[in-house]
C-alpha positions in Angstrom: -28.6 3.2 -17.9 -31.4 5.6 -16.3 -29.6 8.9 -17.3 -27.2 10.3 -20.4 -23.5 9.7 -18.7 -21.0 12.4 -19.6 -18.0 11.1 -21.5 -15.7 11.1 -18.2 -18.3 8.8 -17.1 -18.4 6.5 -19.9 -14.5 7.2 -19.5 -14.2 5.9 -16.2 -16.8 3.0 -16.9 -14.4 1.8 -19.1 -11.0 2.4 -16.8 -13.1 0.3 -14.1 -14.4 -2.4 -16.2 -10.8 -3.9 -15.7 -11.4 -4.8 -12.4 -10.6 -7.3 -10.5 -7.3 -8.5 -13.2 -6.3 -5.3 -15.1 -6.7 -7.2 -18.4 -6.5 -8.5 -20.9 -10.5 -7.8 -22.3 -11.4 -8.0 -25.8 -13.6 -4.9 -26.8 -16.7 -6.5 -27.4 -16.1 -7.4 -23.1 -15.4 -3.9 -22.6 -18.1 -3.1 -23.8 -20.4 -6.0 -22.3 -19.4 -4.8 -19.3 -19.6 -1.1 -19.0 -23.3 -1.3 -21.2 -22.0 0.8 -23.7 -22.6 0.5 -27.2 -19.2 -1.2 -29.3 -18.6 2.0 -31.3 -18.4 4.2 -28.3 -16.1 1.6 -26.2 -13.6 1.5 -29.2 -13.2 5.3 -29.5 -12.9 5.9 -25.8 -10.8 2.4 -25.6 -8.5 4.6 -28.3 -8.4 8.1 -27.3 -7.6 6.4 -23.5 -4.7 4.2 -25.5 -3.1 7.8 -26.5 -3.2 9.2 -23.6 -1.4 6.1 -21.8 -4.1 5.0 -19.2 -5.0 2.1 -21.5 -2.5 -0.2 -23.2 -3.1 -2.3 -26.6 -1.8 -5.9 -27.0 -2.2 -8.5 -29.3 -4.0 -10.6 -26.7 -6.1 -7.1 -25.6 -6.3 -4.0 -23.9 -4.9 -3.6 -20.4 -4.5 -1.1 -17.7 -1.8 1.4 -19.0 1.2 2.1 -17.0 0.4 5.7 -16.5 -2.7 4.8 -14.0 0.0 3.0 -11.8 1.7 6.1 -11.8 -0.9 8.1 -10.9 -2.0 5.5 -8.6 1.4 5.2 -6.3 1.1 9.2 -5.6 -2.2 9.4 -4.1 -1.3 11.2 -1.2 -3.0 9.3 1.7 -2.3 5.7 0.5 1.0 6.7 -0.5 2.2 8.3 3.7 -0.3 4.9 5.0 1.7 3.0 3.2 5.1 4.3 3.4 4.1 4.6 7.4 2.7 1.3 8.0 5.2 -0.9 5.9 8.1 -1.2 8.5 5.2 -2.6 11.3 3.6 -4.5 8.7 7.0 -6.7 8.1 7.5 -6.5 12.0 4.2 -8.1 12.2 5.0 -10.5 9.4 8.7 -11.5 11.4 6.5 -12.2 14.5 4.1 -14.6 12.9 5.1 -15.8 9.2 1.5 -15.2 8.0 0.1 -13.3 5.9 -0.7 -9.4 6.7 -2.8 -6.9 5.2 -3.5 -3.8 5.2 -6.9 -2.0 4.3 -8.7 1.5 3.9 -12.6 2.4 3.4 -14.0 3.3 0.4 -17.7 3.3 0.5 -18.8 0.1 1.9 -16.0 -2.1 0.6 -12.2 -2.7 1.9 -9.5 -1.7 -0.7 -6.1 -3.9 0.3 -3.2 -1.1 -0.3 -0.6 -3.7 0.6 -0.4 -7.0 1.1 3.2 -9.2 2.5 1.9 -13.0 2.0 2.8 -15.4 4.5 5.9 -18.5 4.0 3.1 -20.9 4.1 0.4 -18.6 2.3 -2.8 -20.4 1.3 -5.7 -19.1 -1.4 -7.5 -15.5 -0.2 -9.7 -13.5 -2.0 -7.7 -10.6 -1.3 -5.2 -8.8 -3.3 -3.7 -4.8 -3.6 -5.8 -2.5 -4.9 -8.8 -5.2 -4.9 -12.1 -4.9 -2.6 -14.4 -7.0 -0.6 -17.4 -6.1 1.6 -16.8 -4.5 5.1 -18.7 -7.3 6.8 -17.0 -9.8 5.3 -13.5 -9.4 6.8 -11.7 -8.6 9.9 -10.0 -5.4 8.4 -13.3 -4.3 7.3 -15.3 -4.8 10.4 -12.4 -3.4 12.5 -13.2 -0.5 9.8 -16.9 -0.1 10.8 -16.8 -0.4 14.0 -15.1 2.5 14.7 -16.4 4.9 11.7 -18.9 6.4 13.7 -22.6 5.6 14.2 -23.8 7.2 10.8 -22.3 4.2 8.8 -22.8 1.4 11.0 -27.1 2.4 10.7 -26.3 2.3 7.0 -24.5 -1.1 6.8 -27.3 -2.5 9.6 -30.5 -0.9 7.3 -29.1 -2.6 4.0 -29.6 -6.4 3.4 -25.9 -7.9 4.0 -23.4 -8.9 1.3 -21.9 -12.4 1.8 -18.9 -14.5 0.5 -19.2 -18.0 1.7 -21.9 -19.8 4.4 -20.2 -17.8 7.6 -20.5 -14.3 6.2 -22.9 -12.5 8.9 -26.0 -11.8 7.0 -28.1 -10.9 10.2 -28.0 -7.0 11.5 -28.2 -8.0 15.1 -25.7 -10.3 15.0 -23.2 -7.8 13.0 -24.6 -5.0 15.6 -23.3 -7.3 18.2 -19.9 -8.1 16.9 -19.2 -4.6 15.9 -19.8 -3.9 19.8 -17.4 -6.3 21.0 -14.7 -5.1 18.3 -15.1 -2.0 20.0 -14.6 -2.9 22.8 -11.9 -5.8 22.4 -9.9 -3.3 19.8 -9.4 -5.8 17.5 -11.6 -7.8 14.7 -12.2 -11.2 14.2 -13.2 -13.2 11.2 -13.7 -16.8 10.8 -13.8 -18.4 7.5 -16.1 -15.3 6.4 -14.1 -14.3 3.2 -12.6 -17.2 2.1 -13.8 -21.1 3.7 -10.9 -22.5 5.7 -9.1 -19.3 6.9 -9.6 -16.5 9.5 -8.0 -13.3 10.5 -7.3 -10.9 13.7 -7.5 -7.7 12.5 -6.9 -3.6 14.5 -7.5 -0.6 13.5 -5.2 2.3 12.2 -6.1 6.1 13.8 -4.9 9.5 12.3 -5.7 12.6 14.5 -8.5 10.3 16.0 -10.3 9.1 13.1 -9.9 5.4 11.8 -8.1 6.1 8.6 -7.0 2.2 8.3 -7.0 -1.2 9.8 -4.3 -4.1 9.8 -4.9 -7.7 9.6 -3.2 -11.7 9.9 -5.3 -13.6 8.1 -4.4 -17.4 9.2 -6.1 -21.3 8.1 -8.2 -22.0 10.8 -6.2 -24.3 11.8 -3.3 -21.8 13.2 -5.9 -19.2 14.1 -4.9 -18.3 17.6 -6.4 -15.5 19.4 -4.8 -15.1 22.6 -0.8 -15.1 20.8 -1.8 -12.9 17.7 -4.2 -9.8 18.9 -1.5 -8.3 21.1 0.4 -8.8 18.2 -1.6 -7.1 15.6 -2.8 -4.5 18.2 0.8 -3.1 18.7 1.7 -3.0 15.2 -1.6 -1.5 14.7 -0.4 1.5 17.6 2.4 1.6 15.3 1.3 2.6 12.5 -0.9 5.4 13.9 1.4 6.5 15.9 4.3 7.0 13.1 0.9 8.6 11.1 0.9 11.1 14.1 4.5 12.0 13.6 3.7 12.5 9.3 1.5 15.8 7.9 -0.8 14.7 5.6 
């Protein structure tokens, strides 16, 4: 570590080590992921277990139920999810494909809700999980409407890739973001998952982009002209519902 971490920071490192599954993890696995001494890790795991943030079972440590209880009442995500779910279900009934709702956290998408399609295929997304903004339809929709400062920051960094089809050229990404701003929807073809594609539209509250919604489909069922109006209509419905709520 480049500096001494506080106990709070070390505790957060331990909780964050349980991504992406929530457990089980053995003591040594947690220590290795956090780059902390085993004795420190054990002491903090014990304290976190005592307050319910961690659960200990015979096969290892898990994230505790108290974290789920707290996470479910985070105001923005709670209100966003409640506003979006009816429109997500409508979009699912119109397409029978996988529907996602995601928000931006730094340079990543964090998935708030997901409805699996009837003929669901393998996807790297999961509720509570995160993926790079630039590799997903939701991420590119969020990025395109988040303002020039964020776009400049992303374009100045090496672009992450999830597949051979992910955009890693800054000029190509900049052009794609311009097309998203003009069309109001973002497309992604095999950039997050080989054989998959999605189309996403932004969700706004008080003029600011706060989320995006997408439909993910196998590449063979990707028909943008049919899917785009449905996704845009659903995202607009969520935006209007959020406009009637007070955060």
